[in-house]
C-alpha positions as CSV (number, residue, x, y, z in Angstrom):
1,M,-26.3,13.0,17.8
2,F,-23.3,10.7,19.0
3,I,-24.4,8.2,16.3
4,C,-24.4,10.6,13.5
5,Y,-21.0,11.9,14.6
6,N,-19.6,8.4,14.5
7,V,-21.1,7.7,11.0
8,L,-19.8,11.0,9.8
9,M,-16.2,10.2,11.0
10,K,-16.4,6.7,9.7
11,N,-17.2,8.1,6.2
12,I,-14.7,11.0,6.5
13,K,-11.9,9.0,7.9
14,P,-10.9,6.7,4.8
15,Y,-10.7,10.1,2.7
16,A,-8.7,11.8,5.2
17,Y,-6.1,9.0,5.3
18,A,-6.1,8.7,1.6
19,A,-5.3,12.8,1.3
20,L,-2.9,12.5,4.2
21,G,-1.1,9.6,2.6
22,G,-0.9,11.5,-0.8
23,I,0.5,14.7,1.0
24,L,3.2,12.8,2.9
25,F,4.3,11.0,-0.4
26,A,4.4,14.2,-2.3
27,V,6.4,15.8,0.5
28,S,9.1,13.2,0.7
29,V,9.5,13.5,-3.0
30,N,9.8,17.6,-3.1
31,L,11.8,18.0,0.0
32,F,14.3,14.9,-0.1
33,L,14.3,13.3,-3.3
34,I,14.3,15.8,-6.3
35,P,17.0,17.9,-4.4
36,A,19.0,14.9,-4.2
37,S,18.5,14.3,-8.1
38,I,16.6,10.8,-7.1
39,Y,13.8,9.3,-9.3
40,N,10.9,7.4,-8.2
41,G,9.9,4.2,-9.9
42,G,6.4,3.4,-11.2
43,V,4.3,6.4,-13.1
44,V,5.7,9.0,-10.7
45,G,9.1,8.3,-11.9
46,I,7.7,8.2,-15.6
47,A,6.3,11.6,-14.8
48,Q,9.5,13.1,-13.6
49,L,11.5,11.9,-16.7
50,F,8.6,13.3,-18.8
51,R,8.9,16.6,-16.9
52,D,12.9,16.5,-17.7
53,A,12.0,16.1,-21.4
54,V,9.4,19.0,-21.6
55,L,11.7,21.4,-19.5
56,Y,14.3,20.6,-22.1
57,L,12.4,20.6,-25.4
58,F,10.6,23.6,-24.8
59,N,13.3,25.4,-22.8
60,I,10.7,26.5,-20.1
61,N,11.2,27.1,-16.5
62,P,7.6,27.1,-14.7
63,S,7.3,28.6,-11.3
64,F,6.1,25.1,-9.8
65,D,7.1,21.3,-10.6
66,I,4.9,20.2,-13.5
67,A,5.6,16.5,-12.5
68,G,2.4,16.4,-10.4
69,I,0.3,17.4,-13.3
70,L,1.9,14.9,-15.5
71,N,1.5,12.2,-12.9
72,F,-2.2,13.1,-12.7
73,T,-2.4,12.9,-16.6
74,L,-0.8,9.5,-16.6
75,N,-3.1,8.1,-14.1
76,I,-6.3,9.2,-15.7
77,P,-6.4,6.1,-18.3
78,I,-5.6,3.8,-15.3
79,L,-8.4,5.2,-13.2
80,I,-10.7,4.9,-16.0
81,F,-9.7,1.2,-16.4
82,A,-10.3,0.9,-12.6
83,W,-13.6,2.5,-12.5
84,T,-15.0,-0.1,-15.1
85,R,-13.4,-3.2,-13.2
86,M,-13.0,-2.5,-9.8
87,S,-14.5,-1.2,-6.7
88,K,-15.8,2.4,-7.3
89,N,-15.1,3.3,-3.6
90,F,-11.3,2.2,-4.2
91,V,-11.4,4.4,-7.2
92,K,-12.5,7.5,-5.5
93,L,-10.1,7.1,-2.7
94,T,-7.3,6.6,-5.1
95,L,-8.4,9.7,-7.1
96,V,-8.3,11.6,-3.6
97,S,-4.7,10.5,-3.1
98,I,-3.5,11.3,-6.7
99,I,-5.2,14.9,-6.2
100,A,-3.6,15.4,-2.8
101,Q,-0.2,14.3,-4.5
102,T,-0.7,16.9,-7.6
103,I,-1.5,19.6,-5.5
104,T,1.3,19.1,-3.0
105,L,3.9,18.5,-5.6
106,S,2.7,21.6,-7.3
107,I,2.5,24.2,-4.4
108,I,5.6,23.0,-2.4
109,P,8.7,24.6,-3.9
110,V,11.5,22.0,-4.7
111,Q,14.5,23.1,-2.7
112,T,17.4,24.2,-4.9
113,K,19.8,22.8,-2.2
114,P,19.3,19.7,-0.6
115,L,18.0,19.7,3.1
116,I,20.4,17.0,4.0
117,D,24.0,16.9,2.4
118,D,24.2,13.1,2.9
119,V,22.3,11.5,0.1
120,F,21.8,8.2,1.5
121,V,20.4,9.9,4.7
122,A,17.8,11.7,2.5
123,I,17.0,8.4,0.5
124,L,16.2,6.8,3.7
125,I,14.0,9.6,5.0
126,A,12.0,10.1,1.6
127,A,11.5,6.2,1.5
128,V,10.2,5.7,5.0
129,M,8.1,8.9,4.7
130,G,6.9,8.0,1.3
131,A,6.1,4.4,2.1
132,F,4.2,5.5,5.4
133,G,2.2,7.9,3.3
134,A,1.4,5.1,0.8
135,S,0.3,2.8,3.6
136,L,-2.3,5.3,5.0
137,T,-3.7,5.4,1.6
138,Y,-3.9,1.4,1.4
139,R,-5.3,1.4,4.9
140,A,-8.1,3.5,3.8
141,K,-8.9,0.8,1.1
142,G,-7.4,3.0,-1.8
143,S,-4.0,3.1,-3.5
144,S,-1.5,5.9,-4.5
145,G,-2.4,5.2,-8.0
146,G,-0.1,4.2,-11.1
147,L,1.1,0.6,-11.0
148,D,-0.6,0.1,-7.6
149,V,-4.0,0.0,-9.2
150,I,-2.8,-2.6,-11.8
151,G,-1.1,-4.7,-9.0
152,F,-4.4,-4.5,-6.9
153,Y,-6.5,-5.6,-9.9
154,R,-4.0,-8.5,-10.6
155,S,-4.4,-9.6,-7.0
156,Q,-8.2,-9.6,-7.2
157,K,-8.2,-11.9,-10.2
158,N,-5.4,-14.1,-8.9
159,K,-3.0,-13.2,-11.9
160,G,0.0,-13.2,-9.8
161,S,2.4,-10.8,-8.4
162,L,2.8,-7.2,-9.6
163,G,6.7,-7.5,-8.8
164,S,7.3,-8.4,-12.6
165,I,5.7,-5.3,-13.9
166,Y,7.4,-3.0,-11.2
167,L,10.8,-4.7,-12.3
168,A,10.1,-4.3,-15.9
169,V,9.2,-0.4,-15.6
170,N,11.5,0.4,-13.1
171,S,14.4,-1.1,-15.1
172,V,13.4,1.0,-17.8
173,I,13.3,4.1,-15.6
174,Y,16.5,3.7,-14.2
175,A,18.3,2.5,-17.5
176,I,17.3,6.1,-18.9
177,C,18.6,7.7,-15.7
178,L,21.8,5.9,-16.3
179,I,21.9,6.9,-20.2
180,L,20.6,10.6,-19.6
181,Y,22.3,11.2,-16.0
182,D,24.9,9.2,-14.4
183,V,25.5,6.1,-12.6
184,Q,25.0,7.6,-9.2
185,T,21.7,8.7,-10.1
186,A,20.5,5.6,-11.3
187,L,22.0,3.4,-8.5
188,Y,20.6,5.8,-5.8
189,S,17.2,5.8,-7.4
190,L,17.2,2.0,-7.4
191,I,18.5,2.1,-3.7
192,Y,15.5,4.2,-2.8
193,S,13.1,2.2,-4.7
194,S,14.2,-1.1,-2.9
195,I,13.9,0.6,0.6
196,F,10.4,2.2,-0.1
197,S,9.3,-1.2,-1.1
198,Y,10.7,-3.0,2.0
199,C,9.3,-0.1,4.3
200,L,5.8,-0.2,2.5
201,D,5.7,-4.2,3.2
202,K,6.5,-3.3,6.9
203,F,3.8,-0.6,7.2
204,H,1.0,-2.3,5.1
205,H,-0.8,-5.0,7.2
206,H,-2.5,-6.5,4.3
207,N,0.7,-7.9,3.0
208,I,1.2,-9.9,6.3
209,E,-0.5,-13.3,6.6
210,V,-1.1,-14.7,9.9
211,N,-1.7,-18.3,10.8
212,V,-4.5,-18.7,13.6
213,M,-5.2,-21.9,15.6
214,I,-8.2,-21.8,17.8
215,F,-9.1,-24.6,20.4
216,T,-12.9,-24.1,21.2
217,K,-15.8,-26.1,22.6
218,N,-18.1,-23.6,20.6
219,T,-18.9,-25.4,17.4
220,E,-20.2,-22.2,15.8
221,I,-16.9,-20.2,15.6
222,K,-15.8,-21.9,12.4
223,H,-19.1,-21.1,10.6
224,L,-18.7,-17.3,11.8
225,I,-15.3,-17.2,10.7
226,N,-16.7,-18.3,7.1
227,N,-19.6,-15.9,7.1
228,V,-18.4,-12.9,9.2
229,I,-14.4,-12.8,8.3
230,R,-15.0,-14.6,5.0
231,R,-12.0,-16.8,5.3
232,G,-11.6,-20.5,4.7
233,V,-11.4,-22.8,7.6
234,T,-10.1,-26.2,8.4
235,H,-11.2,-28.1,11.5
236,W,-11.1,-31.2,13.3
237,D,-12.2,-33.0,16.7
238,G,-9.3,-32.7,19.3
239,K,-9.4,-34.1,23.0
240,G,-7.4,-32.5,26.0
241,A,-4.6,-35.1,27.1
242,Y,-5.1,-34.1,30.8
243,T,-8.8,-33.3,31.0
244,G,-10.1,-35.6,28.5
245,D,-12.4,-32.7,27.3
246,T,-13.3,-32.7,23.5
247,M,-12.9,-29.6,21.7
248,D,-13.1,-27.9,18.2
249,V,-9.5,-27.4,16.8
250,I,-9.7,-24.6,13.9
251,V,-7.0,-23.5,11.7
252,T,-7.2,-20.5,9.3
253,I,-5.2,-18.0,7.4
254,V,-5.9,-14.2,7.7
255,A,-4.2,-10.9,7.1
256,Q,-2.7,-9.2,10.1
257,S,-5.3,-6.4,9.6
258,E,-8.0,-8.9,10.3
259,V,-6.4,-10.2,13.5
260,A,-8.3,-8.0,15.8
261,E,-11.7,-8.6,14.2
262,L,-11.1,-12.2,14.3
263,R,-10.1,-12.2,18.1
264,K,-12.9,-10.1,19.1
265,L,-15.4,-12.4,17.3
266,V,-13.9,-15.7,19.0
267,K,-13.6,-14.1,22.6
268,K,-17.3,-12.9,22.0
269,T,-18.3,-16.3,21.3
270,D,-16.3,-18.1,23.6
271,P,-14.5,-16.1,26.2
272,H,-12.4,-19.2,27.2
273,A,-11.3,-20.1,23.8
274,F,-7.5,-20.6,23.3
275,I,-5.8,-19.0,20.4
276,I,-2.4,-19.2,18.8
277,L,-1.2,-16.8,16.3
278,N,2.0,-17.2,13.9
279,E,3.0,-14.4,11.8
280,N,5.1,-13.8,8.6
281,L,4.1,-16.9,6.8
282,K,4.7,-17.6,3.0
283,V,1.5,-18.8,1.8
284,E,0.7,-20.1,-1.6
285,G,-2.4,-21.3,-3.2
286,G,-5.8,-19.8,-3.1
287,F,-5.3,-17.2,-0.3
288,E,-7.1,-14.2,-1.2
289,K,-5.0,-10.8,-0.5
290,R,-7.7,-8.2,0.3
291,L,-6.0,-5.2,-0.8
292,I,-9.2,-3.1,-1.4
């Protein structure tokens, strides 16, 4: 019974994270961003602009915010693309997050009066809450949809950073905000996007690389890192200056989210191994970012 419970929780947990992440992101939008007239970047920002256009052209006033439904619609071709080229589990978790976003954006009424009068404080709360929500979805090995899916695909194929795509799309969104609305709306939206990206990098451990140096007398550890952690290893023969003992000196780069598994593996194989960790590296070359 206990084993069945653990298996069940292991299977449910990622979907719960993805749903909770989508809900938190949507709550940050409806309660803090929209009342302050702030626009997201990416596909959600495009959906917000489409919503404004639809409401203006058709002169309608629906009882709920249609941005969630528009966001879901815009994500359909992206999800179809991902289904044919990426992990099916990744697409399923992303779909759960998008559905949670859509439902939450639709049922939570947009506040006519901002909950917080200070726009910058509202931006800060929305950015932190939204980024934390997105990081929960990433932790579940899914995404928040939209440009994130394209970014994960490019990372898998080693096609470079998504930054240029985000920059291009967001520049268009905020340029439209500048033309249609005012300078303050465009600037505050840009500030929100910047804070959101910064917070997401801090919350999302897959974005942080860690240099690990291991000193051990067990020559099997380097092979375990190759086969279990699936990371590359550089090693050489070392010798203690005081004891004169020979040892294996191992260097590898892992994501911060992999550090706990690596330490457990090393300590189980050699309880006396000496480990040095160096975080927040800038890594270039063939390092694989395992975002999904």
